DSSP file (Angstrom, degrees, kcal/mol; ACC not computed):
  #  RESIDUE AA STRUCTURE BP1 BP2  ACC     N-H-->O    O-->H-N    N-H-->O    O-->H-N    TCO  KAPPA ALPHA  PHI   PSI    X-CA   Y-CA   Z-CA
    1    1 A M    >         0   0    0      0, 0.0     3,-0.7     0, 0.0    87,-0.2   0.000 360.0 360.0 360.0 143.7    0.0    0.0    0.0
    2    2 A M  T >>  +     0   0    0      1,-0.2     3,-0.8     2,-0.1     4,-0.8   0.560 360.0  86.2 -83.0  -7.7    1.3    3.5   -0.8
    3    3 A M  H 3>  +     0   0    0      1,-0.2     4,-3.6     2,-0.2     5,-0.2   0.759  69.8  78.8 -65.5 -22.9   -0.1    5.0    2.4
    4    4 A C  H <>>S+     0   0    0     -3,-0.7     4,-2.2     1,-0.2     5,-0.6   0.882  92.4  49.6 -57.0 -40.4    3.0    4.0    4.3
    5    5 A T  H <>5S+     0   0    0     -3,-0.8     4,-1.5     1,-0.2    -1,-0.2   0.946 117.1  40.7 -63.4 -46.8    5.0    6.9    2.9
    6    6 A M  H  X5S+     0   0    0     -4,-0.8     4,-0.7     1,-0.2    -2,-0.2   0.914 115.5  52.6 -65.1 -42.8    2.2    9.4    3.8
    7    7 A L  H  <5S+     0   0    0     -4,-3.6    -2,-0.2     1,-0.2    -3,-0.2   0.907 123.4  19.1 -64.4 -47.2    1.5    7.7    7.2
    8    8 A F  H ><5S+     0   0    0     -4,-2.2     3,-1.0    -5,-0.2    -3,-0.2   0.825 120.4  52.6-100.3 -34.3    4.9    7.7    8.7
    9    9 A F  H 3<<S+     0   0    0     -4,-1.5    -3,-0.1    -5,-0.6     3,-0.1   0.551 113.1  45.2 -85.3  -4.9    7.1   10.2    6.9
   10   10 A T  T >< S+     0   0    0     -4,-0.7     3,-1.6    -5,-0.2    -1,-0.2   0.015  70.7 126.6-120.2  27.9    4.7   13.0    7.4
   11   11 A A  T <  S+     0   0    0     -3,-1.0    -1,-0.1    86,-0.5    -2,-0.1   0.781  76.4  48.8 -57.2 -28.5    3.9   12.4   11.0
   12   12 A C  T 3  S+     0   0    0     85,-0.2     2,-1.7     1,-0.2    -1,-0.3   0.602  87.2  89.0 -89.0 -10.7    4.8   16.0   11.8
   13   13 A A    <   +     0   0    0     -3,-1.6     2,-0.2     0, 0.0    -1,-0.2  -0.574  63.6 149.2 -88.6  77.7    2.7   17.6    9.1
   14   14 A M        -     0   0    0     -2,-1.7     3,-0.1     1,-0.2   116,-0.1  -0.484  50.3 -81.0-105.3 173.7   -0.5   17.9   11.0
   15   15 A E        -     0   0    0    114,-0.2    -1,-0.2    -2,-0.2     2,-0.1  -0.234  63.6 -76.0 -66.4 161.5   -3.5   20.3   11.0
   16   16 A D    >   -     0   0    0      1,-0.2     3,-2.3     2,-0.1     4,-0.2  -0.404  43.0-125.5 -57.7 132.8   -3.3   23.6   12.8
   17   17 A A  G >  S+     0   0    0      1,-0.3     3,-0.6     2,-0.1    -1,-0.2   0.709 108.3  56.6 -58.9 -21.7   -3.6   23.0   16.5
   18   18 A N  G 3  S+     0   0    0      1,-0.2    -1,-0.3     3,-0.1    -2,-0.1   0.523  90.6  73.3 -88.1  -4.9   -6.5   25.4   16.7
   19   19 A S  G <  S+     0   0    0     -3,-2.3     2,-0.3     2,-0.0    -1,-0.2   0.360 100.9  34.1 -94.7   8.0   -8.6   23.6   14.1
   20   20 A F  S <  S-     0   0    0     -3,-0.6     2,-0.6    -4,-0.2   108,-0.1  -0.972  87.9 -96.9-151.1 164.9   -9.6   20.7   16.2
   21   21 A E        -     0   0    0     -2,-0.3     2,-0.9   106,-0.2    -3,-0.1  -0.777  35.3-138.4 -87.3 120.5  -10.5   19.8   19.8
   22   22 A N        -     0   0    0     -2,-0.6     2,-0.4    -5,-0.1   104,-0.0  -0.696  28.3-177.1 -83.1 105.7   -7.4   18.3   21.5
   23   23 A I        -     0   0    0     -2,-0.9     2,-0.8     2,-0.0   113,-0.1  -0.860  25.8-132.4-107.9 137.0   -8.7   15.4   23.5
   24   24 A D        +     0   0    0     -2,-0.4     3,-0.2     1,-0.1     4,-0.2  -0.803  26.4 175.1 -90.4 110.1   -6.5   13.3   25.8
   25   25 A Y     >  +     0   0    0     -2,-0.8     4,-3.5     1,-0.2     5,-0.3   0.293  44.2 111.2 -95.5   7.7   -7.3    9.7   25.0
   26   26 A R  H  > S+     0   0    0      1,-0.2     4,-2.6     2,-0.2     5,-0.2   0.905  79.5  42.7 -54.1 -51.5   -4.6    8.1   27.3
   27   27 A E  H  > S+     0   0    0     -3,-0.2     4,-2.1     1,-0.2    -1,-0.2   0.936 119.0  43.9 -63.6 -46.8   -7.0    6.6   29.9
   28   28 A Q  H  > S+     0   0    0     -4,-0.2     4,-2.7     1,-0.2    -2,-0.2   0.914 114.0  51.0 -65.2 -42.5   -9.4    5.3   27.3
   29   29 A N  H  X S+     0   0    0     -4,-3.5     4,-2.9     2,-0.2     5,-0.2   0.912 109.4  50.3 -61.4 -42.8   -6.6    4.0   25.1
   30   30 A E  H  X S+     0   0    0     -4,-2.6     4,-2.8    -5,-0.3     5,-0.2   0.926 111.6  48.1 -62.6 -43.2   -5.0    2.2   27.9
   31   31 A T  H  X S+     0   0    0     -4,-2.1     4,-2.6    -5,-0.2    -2,-0.2   0.928 113.1  48.7 -59.5 -45.6   -8.3    0.6   28.9
   32   32 A D  H  X S+     0   0    0     -4,-2.7     4,-2.3     2,-0.2    -2,-0.2   0.908 113.2  46.5 -62.8 -42.7   -8.9   -0.4   25.2
   33   33 A I  H  X S+     0   0    0     -4,-2.9     4,-2.7     2,-0.2    -2,-0.2   0.942 112.9  48.7 -66.2 -46.9   -5.4   -1.9   24.9
   34   34 A V  H  X S+     0   0    0     -4,-2.8     4,-2.4     1,-0.2    -2,-0.2   0.923 113.0  48.1 -59.5 -44.8   -5.6   -3.8   28.2
   35   35 A N  H  X S+     0   0    0     -4,-2.6     4,-3.0    -5,-0.2    -1,-0.2   0.904 111.2  50.9 -62.0 -41.5   -9.0   -5.2   27.2
   36   36 A Y  H  X S+     0   0    0     -4,-2.3     4,-1.8     2,-0.2    -2,-0.2   0.919 110.5  49.2 -61.3 -44.4   -7.7   -6.2   23.7
   37   37 A L  H  <>S+     0   0    0     -4,-2.7     5,-2.9     2,-0.2    -2,-0.2   0.916 113.8  45.7 -62.1 -43.5   -4.7   -8.0   25.3
   38   38 A I  H ><5S+     0   0    0     -4,-2.4     3,-1.4     1,-0.2    -2,-0.2   0.945 112.6  49.8 -64.2 -48.7   -7.0   -9.9   27.7
   39   39 A E  H 3<5S+     0   0    0     -4,-3.0    -1,-0.2     1,-0.3    -2,-0.2   0.808 118.0  40.2 -60.9 -30.5   -9.5  -10.8   25.0
   40   40 A N  T 3<5S-     0   0    0     -4,-1.8    -1,-0.3    -5,-0.2    -2,-0.2   0.253 109.1-120.8-105.1  11.2   -6.7  -12.1   22.7
   41   41 A N  T < 5 +     0   0    0     -3,-1.4     2,-0.5     1,-0.2    -3,-0.2   0.901  58.3 155.2  50.9  49.1   -4.7  -13.8   25.5
   42   42 A I      < -     0   0    0     -5,-2.9     2,-0.6    -6,-0.1    -1,-0.2  -0.911  36.8-150.2-110.1 131.2   -1.7  -11.6   24.8
   43   43 A S        +     0   0    0     -2,-0.5     2,-0.3    -5,-0.0    -5,-0.0  -0.903  28.6 172.9 -98.8 120.9    1.0  -10.9   27.4
   44   44 A A        -     0   0    0     -2,-0.6     2,-0.4    10,-0.1    10,-0.2  -0.884  31.0-123.6-129.6 158.3    2.6   -7.5   26.7
   45   45 A T  E     -A   53   0A   0      8,-2.9     8,-2.2    -2,-0.3     2,-0.5  -0.833  21.8-146.0 -98.9 138.1    5.0   -5.2   28.4
   46   46 A K  E     -A   52   0A   0     -2,-0.4     6,-0.2     6,-0.2     2,-0.1  -0.910  11.2-149.0-106.3 129.8    4.0   -1.6   29.2
   47   47 A S    >   -     0   0    0      4,-3.3     3,-1.2    -2,-0.5     0, 0.0  -0.401  32.1-101.8 -87.3 171.0    6.6    1.1   29.0
   48   48 A S  T 3  S+     0   0    0      1,-0.2    -1,-0.1     2,-0.1    -2,-0.0   0.726 121.3  58.4 -65.9 -20.9    6.5    4.3   31.1
   49   49 A S  T 3  S-     0   0    0      2,-0.1    -1,-0.2    74,-0.0     3,-0.1   0.659 122.5-102.1 -81.6 -16.1    5.2    6.3   28.1
   50   50 A G  S <  S+     0   0    0     -3,-1.2     2,-0.3     1,-0.4    -2,-0.1   0.383  76.6 138.1 106.2  -1.4    2.1    4.0   27.8
   51   51 A L        -     0   0    0     68,-0.1    -4,-3.3    -5,-0.0    -1,-0.4  -0.579  38.1-156.2 -74.0 137.2    3.3    2.0   24.8
   52   52 A F  E     +AB  46 118A   0     66,-2.0    66,-3.2    -2,-0.3     2,-0.3  -0.912  18.6 171.2-110.8 144.9    2.6   -1.8   25.1
   53   53 A Y  E     -AB  45 117A   0     -8,-2.2    -8,-2.9    -2,-0.4     2,-0.4  -0.997  20.8-159.9-151.9 154.4    4.7   -4.2   23.1
   54   54 A T  E     - B   0 116A   0     62,-2.3    62,-1.8    -2,-0.3     2,-0.6  -0.975  10.8-150.0-129.0 147.4    5.4   -7.9   22.7
   55   55 A I  E     + B   0 115A   0     -2,-0.4    60,-0.3    60,-0.2     3,-0.2  -0.965  18.4 173.1-116.4 112.3    8.4   -9.6   21.2
   56   56 A T  E    S+     0   0A   0     58,-1.6     2,-0.4    -2,-0.6    59,-0.2   0.664  73.7  30.9 -95.2 -19.8    7.3  -12.9   19.6
   57   57 A Q  E    S- B   0 114A   0     57,-2.0    57,-1.9     0, 0.0    -1,-0.3  -0.942  83.6-133.9-140.0 116.5   10.7  -13.8   18.1
   58   58 A Q        -     0   0    0     -2,-0.4     2,-0.2    55,-0.2    51,-0.1  -0.423  19.1-140.8 -68.4 140.3   13.9  -12.7   19.7
   59   59 A G        -     0   0    0     -2,-0.1    53,-0.2     1,-0.1    52,-0.1  -0.515   6.5-151.7 -93.1 169.8   16.5  -11.1   17.5
   60   60 A T        +     0   0    0     51,-1.4    52,-0.2    -2,-0.2    -1,-0.1   0.429  67.7  78.0-120.1  -4.3   20.2  -11.7   17.7
   61   61 A G  S    S-     0   0    0     50,-2.0     2,-0.1     1,-0.2    -2,-0.1   0.039  89.8 -58.8 -90.9-159.6   21.6   -8.4   16.3
   62   62 A N        -     0   0    0     48,-0.2    49,-2.0    86,-0.1    -1,-0.2  -0.354  46.0-118.2 -79.5 161.7   22.0   -4.9   17.7
   63   63 A Q        -     0   0    0     47,-0.2    47,-0.2    -2,-0.1    44,-0.1  -0.854  31.4-123.2 -98.5 137.8   19.2   -2.7   19.1
   64   64 A P        -     0   0    0      0, 0.0     2,-0.2     0, 0.0    45,-0.1  -0.333  15.8-137.9 -76.3 161.2   18.6    0.6   17.3
   65   65 A T    >   -     0   0    0     -2,-0.1     3,-1.8     4,-0.0    30,-0.2  -0.676  35.6 -95.6-106.9 170.2   18.7    4.0   18.9
   66   66 A A  T 3  S+     0   0    0      1,-0.3    30,-0.2    -2,-0.2    38,-0.0   0.688 124.1  50.7 -61.3 -18.9   16.3    6.8   18.2
   67   67 A T  T 3  S+     0   0    0     28,-0.2    -1,-0.3    29,-0.1     2,-0.1   0.440  88.8 108.3 -99.9   0.2   18.6    8.3   15.6
   68   68 A D    <   -     0   0    0     -3,-1.8    27,-2.9    26,-0.1     2,-0.5  -0.330  66.3-128.8 -77.5 159.3   19.3    5.1   13.6
   69   69 A D  E     -C   94   0A   0     25,-0.3    80,-2.7    26,-0.1     2,-0.3  -0.923  36.8-176.6-101.6 129.9   18.0    4.3   10.1
   70   70 A I  E     -CD  93 148A   0     23,-2.8    23,-2.0    -2,-0.5     2,-0.4  -0.843  25.8-136.5-129.4 163.6   16.3    0.9   10.1
   71   71 A T  E     +CD  92 147A   0     76,-2.6    75,-1.8    -2,-0.3    76,-1.6  -0.987  36.0 162.7-120.7 130.7   14.7   -1.5    7.7
   72   72 A V  E     -CD  91 145A   0     19,-2.8    19,-3.0    -2,-0.4     2,-0.4  -0.887  35.9-138.3-140.0 165.0   11.4   -3.2    8.7
   73   73 A N  E     + D   0 144A   0     71,-1.7    71,-2.2    -2,-0.3     2,-0.3  -0.947  37.3 167.4-116.5 147.5    8.4   -5.1    7.6
   74   74 A Y  E     - D   0 143A   0     -2,-0.4    13,-2.6    69,-0.2     2,-0.3  -0.995  31.7-157.5-157.1 159.2    5.1   -4.2    9.2
   75   75 A K  E     -ED  86 142A   0     67,-1.8    67,-2.4    -2,-0.3     2,-0.4  -0.964  18.2-158.5-138.1 124.7    1.3   -4.4    9.2
   76   76 A G  E     +ED  85 141A   0      9,-3.7     8,-2.3    -2,-0.3     9,-1.5  -0.883  22.5 154.1-107.7 134.4   -0.8   -1.8   10.9
   77   77 A Y  E     -ED  83 140A   0     63,-3.0    63,-2.5    -2,-0.4     6,-0.2  -0.956  37.1-109.4-150.8 166.9   -4.4   -2.4   12.0
   78   78 A Y    >   -     0   0    0      4,-2.0     3,-2.3    -2,-0.3    61,-0.1  -0.403  46.0 -93.0 -91.6 172.9   -7.1   -1.4   14.4
   79   79 A K  T 3  S+     0   0    0     59,-0.3    -1,-0.1     1,-0.3    60,-0.1   0.781 125.8  59.0 -57.7 -28.1   -8.4   -3.4   17.4
   80   80 A N  T 3  S-     0   0    0      2,-0.1    -1,-0.3     1,-0.0     3,-0.1   0.445 120.8-108.0 -83.9   1.6  -11.2   -4.7   15.2
   81   81 A G    <   +     0   0    0     -3,-2.3     2,-0.4     1,-0.3    -2,-0.1   0.326  69.0 146.3  93.2  -7.9   -8.6   -6.2   12.8
   82   82 A T        -     0   0    0     -5,-0.1    -4,-2.0     1,-0.1     2,-0.4  -0.499  45.1-135.9 -67.3 121.0   -9.1   -3.8    9.9
   83   83 A V  E     +E   77   0A   0     -2,-0.4    -6,-0.3    -6,-0.2     3,-0.1  -0.632  27.7 174.8 -79.9 130.3   -5.7   -3.2    8.2
   84   84 A F  E     +     0   0A   0     -8,-2.3     2,-0.3     1,-0.4    -7,-0.2   0.563  68.0   2.3-109.3 -14.3   -5.0    0.4    7.4
   85   85 A D  E     +E   76   0A   0     -9,-1.5    -9,-3.7   -82,-0.1    -1,-0.4  -0.953  58.5 172.2-167.4 149.7   -1.4    0.0    6.2
   86   86 A A  E     -E   75   0A   0     -2,-0.3     2,-0.3   -11,-0.3   -11,-0.2  -0.966  33.5-112.5-159.6 146.4    1.2   -2.7    5.5
   87   87 A S        -     0   0    0    -13,-2.6   -85,-0.1    -2,-0.3   -14,-0.0  -0.593  15.7-166.2 -78.1 143.5    4.6   -2.9    3.8
   88   88 A T  S    S+     0   0    0      1,-0.3    -1,-0.1    -2,-0.3   -15,-0.0   0.502  80.4   8.4-103.6 -10.2    4.7   -4.9    0.6
   89   89 A K  S    S-     0   0    0    -17,-0.1    -1,-0.3     0, 0.0   -17,-0.1  -0.943 109.6 -59.9-156.1 164.2    8.5   -5.0    0.7
   90   90 A P        -     0   0    0      0, 0.0     2,-0.4     0, 0.0   -17,-0.2  -0.240  55.2-152.8 -53.9 137.2   11.1   -4.1    3.4
   91   91 A T  E     -C   72   0A   0    -19,-3.0   -19,-2.8    -4,-0.0     2,-0.4  -0.941   5.4-156.8-119.9 134.0   10.8   -0.4    4.2
   92   92 A S  E     +C   71   0A   0     -2,-0.4     2,-0.3   -21,-0.2   -21,-0.2  -0.867  24.2 143.2-112.8 145.4   13.7    1.8    5.5
   93   93 A F  E     -C   70   0A   0    -23,-2.0   -23,-2.8    -2,-0.4     2,-0.5  -0.975  51.2 -92.5-166.3 164.5   13.4    5.1    7.4
   94   94 A K  E >   -C   69   0A   0     -2,-0.3     3,-2.1   -25,-0.3   -25,-0.3  -0.763  31.9-136.8 -85.4 130.4   15.1    7.1   10.2
   95   95 A L  G >  S+     0   0    0    -27,-2.9     3,-1.1    -2,-0.5   -28,-0.2   0.796 102.2  60.6 -59.9 -29.7   13.5    6.4   13.6
   96   96 A K  G 3  S+     0   0    0    -28,-0.3    -1,-0.3     1,-0.2   -29,-0.1   0.515  99.1  59.8 -76.6  -1.7   13.4   10.0   14.5
   97   97 A R  G <  S+     0   0    0     -3,-2.1   -86,-0.5     2,-0.1    -1,-0.2   0.222  96.0  69.8-109.6  13.9   11.1   10.7   11.5
   98   98 A V  S <  S-     0   0    0     -3,-1.1   -90,-0.1     1,-0.2   -89,-0.1  -0.626  97.7 -59.6-121.7 179.8    8.2    8.5   12.4
   99   99 A I    >>  -     0   0    0     -2,-0.2     4,-2.2     1,-0.1     3,-1.1  -0.244  52.3-112.6 -60.5 151.3    5.5    8.5   15.0
  100  100 A A  H 3> S+     0   0    0     24,-0.3     4,-2.7     1,-0.3     5,-0.3   0.818 114.8  61.4 -57.8 -34.8    6.7    8.4   18.6
  101  101 A G  H 3> S+     0   0    0     22,-3.0     4,-2.0     1,-0.2    -1,-0.3   0.838 109.3  42.2 -62.8 -33.0    5.3    4.9   19.2
  102  102 A W  H <> S+     0   0    0     -3,-1.1     4,-2.4    21,-0.3     5,-0.3   0.901 111.6  54.2 -77.7 -43.3    7.6    3.5   16.4
  103  103 A T  H  < S+     0   0    0     -4,-2.2     4,-0.4     1,-0.2    -2,-0.2   0.938 120.6  32.7 -56.1 -47.5   10.6    5.6   17.6
  104  104 A E  H >< S+     0   0    0     -4,-2.7     3,-1.2    -5,-0.2     4,-0.3   0.951 117.9  53.8 -71.8 -50.2   10.3    4.2   21.1
  105  105 A G  H >< S+     0   0    0     -4,-2.0     3,-1.8    -5,-0.3     4,-0.3   0.861 102.7  53.7 -59.1 -44.3    9.0    0.7   20.2
  106  106 A F  G >< S+     0   0    0     -4,-2.4     3,-1.2     1,-0.3    -1,-0.3   0.728  95.8  70.0 -67.3 -18.9   11.7   -0.4   17.7
  107  107 A Q  G <  S+     0   0    0     -3,-1.2    -1,-0.3    -4,-0.4    -2,-0.2   0.633  92.2  59.5 -72.5 -11.5   14.3    0.4   20.3
  108  108 A Y  G <  S+     0   0    0     -3,-1.8     2,-0.3    -4,-0.3    -1,-0.2   0.551  96.7  80.1 -86.6  -9.5   13.1   -2.6   22.3
  109  109 A F    <   -     0   0    0     -3,-1.2     2,-0.3    -4,-0.3   -51,-0.1  -0.726  67.5-145.6-102.9 146.3   13.8   -4.9   19.4
  110  110 A K    >   -     0   0    0     -2,-0.3     3,-2.4   -47,-0.2    35,-0.3  -0.722  47.7 -76.7 -97.4 157.9   17.1   -6.5   18.3
  111  111 A E  T 3  S+     0   0    0    -49,-2.0   -50,-2.0    -2,-0.3   -51,-1.4  -0.308 123.8  26.8 -52.8 133.0   17.8   -7.0   14.6
  112  112 A G  T 3  S+     0   0    0     33,-3.6    -1,-0.3     1,-0.3    34,-0.1   0.306  93.6 132.1  93.7  -7.8   15.9  -10.1   13.4
  113  113 A A    <   -     0   0    0     -3,-2.4    32,-2.2    32,-0.4     2,-0.3  -0.418  37.6-163.1 -79.2 152.9   13.2   -9.7   16.1
  114  114 A K  E     +BF  57 144A   0    -57,-1.9   -57,-2.0    30,-0.2   -58,-1.6  -0.954  28.1 117.8-128.6 151.6    9.4   -9.8   15.4
  115  115 A G  E     -BF  55 143A   0     28,-2.3    28,-3.0    -2,-0.3     2,-0.4  -0.963  51.4 -82.5 179.1-162.1    6.6   -8.6   17.6
  116  116 A T  E     -BF  54 142A   0    -62,-1.8   -62,-2.3    -2,-0.3     2,-0.5  -0.994  20.6-153.2-135.5 137.5    3.7   -6.3   18.1
  117  117 A L  E     -BF  53 141A   0     24,-2.6    24,-2.5    -2,-0.4     2,-0.7  -0.937   4.1-160.9-107.8 131.1    3.4   -2.6   19.1
  118  118 A F  E     -BF  52 140A   0    -66,-3.2   -66,-2.0    -2,-0.5    22,-0.2  -0.922  19.4-166.9-112.1 102.3    0.2   -1.4   20.7
  119  119 A I  E     - F   0 139A   0     20,-3.4    20,-2.7    -2,-0.7   -68,-0.1  -0.817  11.3-146.8-105.9 115.6    0.3    2.3   20.3
  120  120 A P    >   -     0   0    0      0, 0.0     3,-2.1     0, 0.0     4,-0.3  -0.368  35.6-101.7 -71.4 160.2   -2.0    4.7   22.1
  121  121 A A  G > >S+     0   0    0     15,-0.3     5,-3.2     1,-0.3     3,-1.8   0.817 118.2  62.9 -55.1 -37.4   -3.1    7.9   20.3
  122  122 A H  G 3 5S+     0   0    0      1,-0.3    -1,-0.3     3,-0.2   -22,-0.1   0.684 109.1  42.8 -67.9 -13.5   -0.7   10.2   22.2
  123  123 A L  G < 5S+     0   0    0     -3,-2.1   -22,-3.0   -23,-0.1   -21,-0.3   0.304 125.6  35.3-106.6   4.6    2.2    8.2   20.7
  124  124 A G  T < 5S-     0   0    0     -3,-1.8   -24,-0.3    -4,-0.3    -3,-0.1   0.397 132.5 -35.4-117.4-104.7    0.6    8.0   17.2
  125  125 A Y  T > 5S-     0   0    0      1,-0.3     3,-1.4    12,-0.3    -3,-0.2   0.211  73.1-144.5-115.5  13.4   -1.5   10.9   15.8
  126  126 A G  T 3 < -     0   0    0     -5,-3.2    10,-3.2     1,-0.2    -1,-0.3  -0.255  63.1 -28.7  63.2-143.0   -3.2   12.2   18.9
  127  127 A S  T 3  S+     0   0    0      8,-0.3     8,-0.3     9,-0.1     2,-0.2   0.354 111.2 104.7 -92.2   5.9   -6.7   13.5   18.6
  128  128 A R  S <  S-     0   0    0     -3,-1.4     2,-0.3     6,-0.1     8,-0.2  -0.606  74.2-121.5 -86.3 144.6   -6.3   14.5   15.0
  129  129 A N        -     0   0    0     -2,-0.2     2,-0.4     6,-0.2  -114,-0.2  -0.692  29.6-168.3 -74.8 138.7   -7.7   12.6   12.1
  130  130 A F  B >   -G  133   0B   0      3,-2.8     3,-2.5    -2,-0.3     2,-0.2  -0.903  54.0 -56.9-134.7 105.8   -4.9   11.6    9.8
  131  131 A G  T 3  S-     0   0    0     -2,-0.4    -1,-0.0     1,-0.3  -128,-0.0  -0.448 123.1 -16.2  58.4-126.3   -5.8   10.3    6.4
  132  132 A S  T 3  S+     0   0    0     -2,-0.2    -1,-0.3   -48,-0.1    -3,-0.0   0.433 116.8 101.7 -86.9   0.8   -8.1    7.3    7.1
  133  133 A I  B <  S-G  130   0B   0     -3,-2.5    -3,-2.8   -49,-0.0     2,-0.1  -0.773  70.6-135.8 -91.2 116.2   -7.0    7.1   10.7
  134  134 A P    >   -     0   0    0      0, 0.0     3,-1.4     0, 0.0    -5,-0.2  -0.407  29.9 -96.9 -69.1 144.2   -9.6    8.6   13.1
  135  135 A G  T 3  S+     0   0    0     -8,-0.3    -8,-0.3     1,-0.2    -6,-0.2  -0.264 109.2  28.0 -55.4 144.0   -8.2   10.8   15.9
  136  136 A G  T 3  S+     0   0    0    -10,-3.2   -15,-0.3    -8,-0.2    -1,-0.2   0.493  88.0 152.8  82.7   4.0   -7.8    9.0   19.2
  137  137 A S    <   -     0   0    0     -3,-1.4     2,-0.5   -11,-0.3   -12,-0.3  -0.410  45.8-132.3 -74.7 140.0   -7.2    5.6   17.6
  138  138 A V        -     0   0    0    -18,-0.1     2,-0.5    -2,-0.1   -59,-0.3  -0.780  27.2-152.4 -79.6 130.6   -5.2    2.8   19.1
  139  139 A L  E     - F   0 119A   0    -20,-2.7   -20,-3.4    -2,-0.5     2,-0.5  -0.923   8.2-162.9-111.2 132.5   -2.8    1.6   16.4
  140  140 A I  E     -DF  77 118A   0    -63,-2.5   -63,-3.0    -2,-0.5     2,-0.5  -0.955   7.5-173.0-116.5 131.5   -1.5   -2.0   16.4
  141  141 A F  E     -DF  76 117A   0    -24,-2.5   -24,-2.6    -2,-0.5     2,-0.6  -0.980  19.5-153.8-128.7 122.9    1.5   -3.0   14.4
  142  142 A D  E     -DF  75 116A   0    -67,-2.4   -67,-1.8    -2,-0.5     2,-0.3  -0.852  37.6-176.6 -83.9 124.5    2.9   -6.4   13.7
  143  143 A V  E     -DF  74 115A   0    -28,-3.0   -28,-2.3    -2,-0.6     2,-0.4  -0.891  30.2-164.5-131.4 155.0    6.6   -5.6   13.1
  144  144 A E  E     -DF  73 114A   0    -71,-2.2   -71,-1.7    -2,-0.3     2,-1.0  -0.975  16.2-147.1-135.3 122.3    9.9   -7.2   12.1
  145  145 A L  E     +D   72   0A   0    -32,-2.2   -33,-3.6    -2,-0.4   -32,-0.4  -0.792  21.4 176.6 -88.7 103.0   13.2   -5.3   12.6
  146  146 A I  E     -     0   0A   0    -75,-1.8     2,-0.3    -2,-1.0    -1,-0.2   0.954  56.0 -32.1 -73.8 -51.8   15.2   -6.6    9.7
  147  147 A K  E     -D   71   0A   0    -76,-1.6   -76,-2.6   -36,-0.1     2,-0.6  -0.996  46.6-112.4-164.0 160.1   18.3   -4.5   10.2
  148  148 A I  E      D   70   0A   0     -2,-0.3   -78,-0.3   -78,-0.2   -86,-0.1  -0.906 360.0 360.0 -94.1 126.1   19.9   -1.3   11.3
  149  149 A N              0   0    0    -80,-2.7   -79,-0.1    -2,-0.6    -1,-0.1   0.464 360.0 360.0 -81.3 360.0   21.3    0.4    8.2
């Protein structure tokens, strides 16, 4: 899907802050993520920022830092399973140029690792609608860290 370029590389190109109501979804998102994990029998780790993640396949390489350029495969979807974006081939980018949930989340993975990131809105697109993604959405990504470039 071509949305990946728009979705991640323009994370900072948002609407004027005065043109929408800025709602804090943290509490609701955490409840939604915890319920999703329980319903799907998933054990996840919660970071201090509110990001939840699982590592389903341990990697053996290095872990990236926030300033690294990495290559990944991913599939992004909502709690109901609807896919909103997916890589069709390995995708490379600088971690500091994507949504905060990815910048933080990929730093928990070693090269070769696979897992899932459960990203609350404040680490994604906040309360803004972004393309087809409604404001306040929990974003779930199945990810694979192929390599640090």
